[in-house]
C-alpha angles and dihedrals in degrees: 000000000000115000113238118231122239108277094229117186144159086264089076092052096047091048091051090053100040108022094137089049090053092053092046092048100045105023106027095162092056091042090057092058095052121094097229091176088074091057124223138255128224111227101196095142091051090050091050089056093061097039103042094086097029108117089181105128140302122329122261130171109289126179128185115197133179115222136162126234122227086252089065094251117139111234132185113217116209110197120187121190115193098208103161094086106235144080116280117204097208097038098116090046090056091049089051093049093050093045095053094040089061090048092048100043102035103023088224127144110249134201115193126209130181130202114195118202099174128114099235105111092193097051106093110148112188106153146021113227130178130166129182131164094339095318115115129186122187133171117181118190136179117262135195122192118203092206088066089069094059092092092042097069095132090052090051090048092054098043119105091201113111091225091065085069091046091055092045092052091049095048091047089051090055094044096048101038090122101028111068094174092057088045089055092052097045093044090053091049092050094045092051091050089058087072095040094053091066097242115160122247096266093053093045093052093044092050093043092056089053098049092042088058099045095040098053116174133202111266096259093048091044090057090050091050095049091047090055090047093051091050092048092049091051094046093051095036091239109132092174098133104036125184089255091053091048090051088050090053093053092045088050091057091050091048092052091053092046090052091050093048094046092048088054105039104016130248117349122220121250093258093057092046092051090047092053093046090052098049115117118252097262093050090050087057090047090051092049088059097039095052090067089068099043112111098171138033088242092064090053092050091049090052091052091048089052090052104050120176118250114257110247117231114255091243093063111020103133120184114263111255114193096179124109112211 
């Protein structure tokens, strides 16, 4: 059986930056019972121990975090985010397996939460339940559905929680999947509002990286968007997302994809690495989806052959520099 690569995504980054905000936004009752003054600890290595051999369905974004309740009790929070956009038949079974593996291996109390990003209004898994010959097994967990915020736009606009922006970006991505012009307009409005909301620089850059990933534009519209952003930053003396930082963002996406491919197929030659680094933004996104279906190195090579890089004109053919100073 082919090992599946990690399904890395901007969700992991935004959760690392704003985990407390995610809990406050999606699960306020649980958030109110946690003693945030004591901080929290990400347990990614511990989670890897229980998922490394778990052939129990496709990968989603999973986070395991140690927190403390206001009662003083230590609690491990298991947060699943279904980011691949469609119903999964065995989803509740996988949630059950992860939950009980943590209990079994680490003897730690666990609270499980799920965020659903799909477009199926009727798919709302909230428990695993099985019964046979008088034996009953049930696990109930808290669930948040991003579609439910589509009719709460004014509330999202007025919120000072970073995850209000995350939800807006995701819903705009769904709404404008086939309309790049509308996506350009809404992406610009959302980006401009990052500055107007009064967020500090760290929050603005973290949120910008998320929305820049999920609201990918065709190359020509991407240039138009970034030109507008540069002008806005200069006019308002807010050089928060400089051209160097934007280059670093794009480089980071390419590096994630390279890491996934090399984990699956072994080291890639210099030509393939250069090709991937030089892909335009929309093709990097296409490759991030396509690599989930690659089963051989040959399939990856065929994909690259089908997506050749445009030949630069002799008058302006600068050497490719992948460094970020």
